[in-house]
N, C-alpha and C positions, 0 to 999 in steps of 0.2 A: 856525284849528285848528293845534295843534302835534303833534309826534310822539307824545307820551304820550296825548293825547286820542284820536288816531287809533287807537293800540294798544288803549286801553280800549274804544273803540267796537267794534272788531273782535272782541276776545275775549269781549265780553258777548253775542255772538250764539250761538245754540244750536248745540252740537256743534263749535265752532271750536277748533282747535289752532294753536299757533304753533311754528315750527321755524326752524332755521338750516341748511338742507340745502346751501346754496351757500357756506358759510363764515360767519365771524363778522360780516360786513358787510351781509348781506341777510336781513331778517326776512320769513318767509313764513307767511301765514295760510291754513289749509285747513279745509274742511268735508268730512267723509266721506273724507278722504285726498286730496282734490283742491284745488288752489290756487285761491283767489279774489282774493288781494291779495298783492303783493310790495312791500317797502319797504326802501330803502337806509338803513342805520343811520348812515352817515357824513355824512348831510345835517345841516347846521347852519343856514345862512341861508335855504335854500329847500327846503321840504318837497314832495316829489313821490312818487307811488306808481303802480304798475300795477294795473289792474283789468280784469276781463273785461267785455265789452259786446256787446250785439246788434249785428251788423255795420251794419245800416241806421242805428241810433241812433248808432253810433260816428261815422259819416260826418257826421251832422247836428251832433253835439257839436263835432267838429273844425272844422266850418264856422262854427258860432256862436261858438266860443271858441278861435280859432286860436293864441293864445299861452298857453292854459291847458290845453287837452285836445289831446294829440298822439298819433300812432300809438305803440303800445306799444314802449318801448325794450327791445331784445333779446327781443321777443315776436312772436307771429303778429299782424301789424298789422291783419289783418281783424277779429280777435276781442278785441284788447287795446288799451287806451288808457293813456297816461301822463298823470296828472292832477297839475297843479301847484296846491298849496293857497295860500290867501291872495292870490288874484288876482281874477279875474272871477267866480268861483263862491263863493257863501256857504257857510258850514259845513253848512247844511241841504242844499244841493245836493250837496256833497261826500259827505255821509252817504247821500244817495239813490243816488249812483253806487256806493257800497260795497254798499248793500242790493241794487241791481240785479245786481252781480257775484255776491254771495252767492246770490241767488235763482236765477240762471242755473246756477251750479254745483250747487246743491242739487237742482234739477229734473233734472239729468243723472245723479244717483246712482240706484243700484238701489233698488227698493222696500224691500228688507230693510234697507238702510243708512238710508234715509229714515225708516223706522219706528223703528229704533234711536235715531236722533237726536231724533226727535219725542217719544219716550217719556221723554227725560231731563228 
């Protein structure tokens, strides 16, 4: 998976916006105004991104893939992982982690925001 494929996968999700709130080098994907993925745009040789994760699952992933899934860089390490693409995880597994993050954030939204997003 490359950076453009990752971007296309994220923005295809319902209600997603992309922003640069931390400057021109960090692309942030949000649903309902809440972050579900952060991506450094300065990455050329090795693509990595941060996604939200269930805490128990995060520990399991970090144990199973110690060089691919790490505690979230500059994030709450209990709830966020840094995932390195093109290593031990297939593109399908990477997409599943993105889906999991999106779903966690979507579930945390208020009912009215969820309804607005679902009606689009």
